[in-house]
Structure formats: structure tokens, C-alpha cells
N, C-alpha and C positions, 0 to 999 in steps of 0.2 A: 380445307387446307388451313384455314385460320384456326380451326379447332385443334390442330396438331401442336401449336405453340403454347396454348393455354393449358394449365393443369386441370385435370378432371376432378370431380367431386369424390371419386372413389379412392383417391389417395395416391394413384400412380402418376406422379408428376414427372415430366421429362427432366433429365439431368441438366442442371444449370452450370455454367462455367464460372460463376462468380461467388461461390461460397460452398460451405460444407453441408448446409441444411436446406437446400432448395427452397421451395415455398412461394413462388409467384413473383417476387422481386418488387412488389409495390408496398412494402412495409415502411412505415414511418418510424423514426426513433421515438422511444418512450419519453414523454414530457410530463413531469409532475404537475398536478393541479396547482393553480395559483399564479399562472403566468410567469413571465421572466424566463431567463435562460438557465438559471442555476438554482442552487439550494439556498441555505440561510446566509451564505456569504455575499450573495448578490445584492441583497437589500431591497429587492423588488417587492412591492406590496405594503406591508405594515411598518416599514421603516427599519432601522437597524436595531436589533435587539441586544447585540453584544459586539465588542471590539476585540478582534483577535490580534494579539501582539506578535510582531515578527520574532521568531525564535532565533537566538544567537548561539553560536557554538560555545559550549562550556570550556572547552580546551583552549580556544582562542582568547576568551575573555580572562581566564585565570592564568594564561600563558604557560600551560602545561605542554612541554615539548615531547617528552617521552611517555608513552602509555605502557606501563609495566604490567606484565601478565600476573605478577605476584600481588598487585594492589587489588585485592578481592572486593573491598568496599566500594571502590570507584567503579569497577567493572560490573558489579551487581546492580548498579543503578540503571544500566543499559541492557539488562536482561529481564524479560517479562517473567511473570509468575509461572508461565507454562514452560519456561526454559529457552524461549526463542530470543534472538537478538532483536532489540527494538529498532525499527527502521528510522532513517534520518528524518522523515517528514514528521515523526512524532517527537523525537528528541531534540531536533534542531541542530545536530552536530554537522559540521561541514564535511564535505566529501573526503578530503585526505585524512581527517581525523577518524571518520567512520570506518575507513579501510583499516587503519592501524588498530582501532578499537575492536573490530571484528576478529582480526588476527590475534590480538591479545586474549580475547574471550575464548577463542578456539584453543589457544595454548593452555590457558587456565583449565579448560575442560579436560584436556588430555592428561594433565597431571592431577586431576581430581580436586582442584580448588573450587571449581564451579560445577554444578550438575548439568548433564546433557539435557535432561527433561525435568519438568516440574513434578509436583506431587500428583499421583494418580487419584482421580476422584471416583 
């Protein structure tokens, strides 16, 4: 009876209710070597190698209130080379401005001021 609850080595594990990929349930999360709970930001181990400055919103600091879809130079700064809109965590733009920015980029794409996709390689 105890053998019924454990997965067998032949690969036919009983269906588990806690996930999509079955597997025993005794898995531990991956932890990178070097101790500590995080990557280079935690500073555990060899000391701090670099200081990451807090990103500030370009639109808030320069007091740009309206993000115009016709201002292609400004919008192109926030579009990656592949054509994707760069996320907030990379650009540092605040949430309300990121929303307006993405709408302006989409409008500029629709009237062919900005490309939908980057260059094919």
C-alpha cells in the first residue's frame, strides 16, 4: 500500500494535484553555487562589485507631460532593436508614463512612423 503513493522507476507516476509536471514533490529550488540567496545584487561572498543606481523616469525629471506619437526620436529610445517595447525595469520609466509611452509607440507603428519588427537577420 505504501508503494502505491510513490512514483515507480518505470516512469508511470500517479497524478499529483499540485502541479502540471508531477514528479515526486520532494524537489528543492535551484540555488546557484556561492551561497547567499541571490545573484550579484545581494553582495554575498566577494563584496560589492558594482553599484546599481536607481533608475528615474525620464518624463518626470524633464517634466514632459504629453507623449506625442509623432515624436519618433523620443519613442525610438524606448523600442529595442528587435522592435519590441523596452520594459519599465530596463528603462526606469514610471508606470503611468510607460502606459502612455506604449500607446504612443503603437500609434506610431500603425501610421508607419516606427517599424513593427526589427531587421531580419
